[in-house]
C-alpha positions in Angstrom: 16.2 -29.8 -7.7 14.8 -27.9 -4.9 14.9 -24.1 -4.7 14.3 -21.9 -1.7 11.1 -19.8 -1.5 13.4 -16.8 -1.8 13.9 -17.5 -5.5 10.1 -17.1 -6.1 10.0 -13.7 -4.3 13.2 -12.6 -6.1 11.8 -13.5 -9.5 8.5 -11.7 -8.7 10.5 -8.6 -7.6 12.6 -8.6 -10.8 9.5 -8.8 -12.9 7.9 -5.9 -11.0 11.1 -3.8 -11.4 10.6 -4.1 -15.2 7.4 -2.0 -14.8 8.8 1.1 -13.1 10.8 3.9 -14.6 12.1 4.8 -11.2 13.5 2.8 -8.2 11.0 0.9 -6.2 11.3 0.9 -2.4 11.7 -2.4 -0.7 8.7 -1.6 1.5 6.5 -1.2 -1.6 7.8 -4.5 -3.0 7.0 -6.2 0.3 3.6 -4.6 0.5 2.7 -5.6 -3.1 3.6 -9.2 -2.5 2.3 -9.3 1.1 5.5 -10.6 2.5 7.7 -9.6 5.4 9.9 -6.7 4.6 12.9 -8.2 6.5 12.4 -11.5 4.6 12.3 -9.7 1.2 15.2 -7.5 2.1 17.4 -10.7 2.3 16.4 -11.6 -1.3 17.0 -8.1 -2.5 20.4 -8.0 -0.9 21.3 -11.3 -2.7 20.2 -9.8 -6.0 22.2 -6.7 -5.3 25.4 -8.7 -4.4 25.0 -10.6 -7.6 24.8 -7.3 -9.6 21.3 -7.9 -10.9 19.7 -5.0 -9.1 21.1 -1.9 -7.3 19.8 0.3 -4.6 19.3 4.1 -5.0 19.5 6.1 -1.8 17.4 9.0 -0.8 13.8 10.1 -0.7 13.1 8.7 -4.2 15.3 5.7 -3.6 14.6 2.0 -3.9 15.7 -0.8 -6.2 16.1 -1.0 -9.9 17.5 -3.6 -12.4 21.1 -3.1 -13.3 20.6 -4.1 -16.9 17.9 -4.9 -19.5 15.4 -7.6 -18.4 16.3 -9.5 -21.6 19.8 -10.0 -20.3 18.9 -11.4 -16.8 18.0 -15.1 -16.8 16.0 -17.1 -14.3 19.3 -19.0 -13.6 21.0 -15.7 -12.7 18.3 -15.1 -10.0 18.4 -18.7 -8.8 22.2 -18.5 -8.4 22.0 -15.1 -6.7 19.5 -16.3 -4.1 20.5 -20.0 -3.6 24.1 -20.0 -4.7 25.9 -21.5 -7.6 26.9 -24.8 -5.9 25.7 -28.1 -7.3 22.4 -29.5 -6.2 23.9 -33.0 -5.9 27.2 -33.9 -4.3 28.5 -37.4 -4.8 30.0 -38.9 -1.7 31.5 -42.0 -3.4 29.2 -44.5 -1.6 30.6 -47.2 -3.9 33.9 -46.9 -1.9 32.2 -47.8 1.4 30.9 -50.9 3.2 31.9 -54.5 3.0 31.9 -54.7 -0.8 33.6 -51.3 -1.3 35.3 -50.6 -4.7 38.9 -49.6 -4.3 39.6 -45.9 -5.1 41.8 -46.8 -8.1 38.7 -48.5 -9.6 36.7 -45.3 -9.3 38.5 -43.0 -11.6 35.3 -41.8 -13.4 32.0 -40.7 -11.9 29.5 -43.5 -11.2 26.2 -43.9 -13.2 24.3 -42.2 -10.4 26.6 -39.2 -10.3 26.6 -38.9 -14.1 22.7 -39.1 -14.2 22.5 -36.4 -11.6 25.0 -34.2 -13.3 23.1 -34.5 -16.6 19.8 -33.6 -14.9 21.4 -30.6 -13.3 22.9 -29.5 -16.6 19.5 -29.8 -18.3 17.9 -27.9 -15.4 20.5 -25.1 -15.7 20.0 -24.9 -19.5 16.2 -24.6 -19.1 16.6 -21.8 -16.5 19.2 -20.0 -18.6 16.8 -20.0 -21.5 14.2 -17.9 -19.7 14.7 -14.2 -19.1 13.0 -11.7 -16.8 11.6 -10.1 -20.0 10.1 -13.5 -20.9 8.5 -13.8 -17.5 7.1 -10.2 -17.8 5.6 -11.1 -21.2 4.1 -14.2 -19.7 2.5 -12.4 -16.8 0.7 -10.1 -19.3 -0.3 -13.1 -21.4 -1.5 -15.1 -18.4 -3.2 -12.2 -16.5 -4.2 -9.8 -19.2 -2.3 -7.0 -20.9 -3.1 -4.6 -18.1 -1.6 -6.7 -15.3 1.9 -5.2 -15.2 0.5 -1.8 -16.2 -1.7 -2.0 -13.1 1.4 -2.8 -11.0 3.2 0.2 -12.4 0.2 2.4 -11.7 -0.1 1.2 -8.2 3.6 1.7 -7.5 3.8 5.1 -9.0 0.4 6.3 -7.7 1.2 5.2 -4.2 4.4 7.1 -4.2 3.0 10.3 -5.6 0.1 10.4 -3.1 
């Protein structure tokens, strides 16, 4: 299962948004992650269309999560950025070629299609089991308890100055 690079950036932005008590401008998110503002804007728009974040207009505007980080899963973000379509699409190869099976013999998915569907279901369950709050806790566990506090200070200090 391959995901676009946009998923990574979107997840990082969601984690960062957990740190701030006010909306975070897209330009600040792009600067923090050293990524193109126009590239990041596409990911933020996808998150907003999915209802995971919203934009606030005005001088103090920016982006904020629409609900508690405990209620936003990694799967929500993946679907927002990459879409909800299946990763595998069976094309019924068994019905092609010189030894093709007739359509009436192919009333159930083949073993390959079943295996891929099971893998995708397991993948979705694993992604649905991890929330943005879990990721934020893991950032602090991996990088030290001041990691996200440092991000919050940078975001709020930069805007006040």
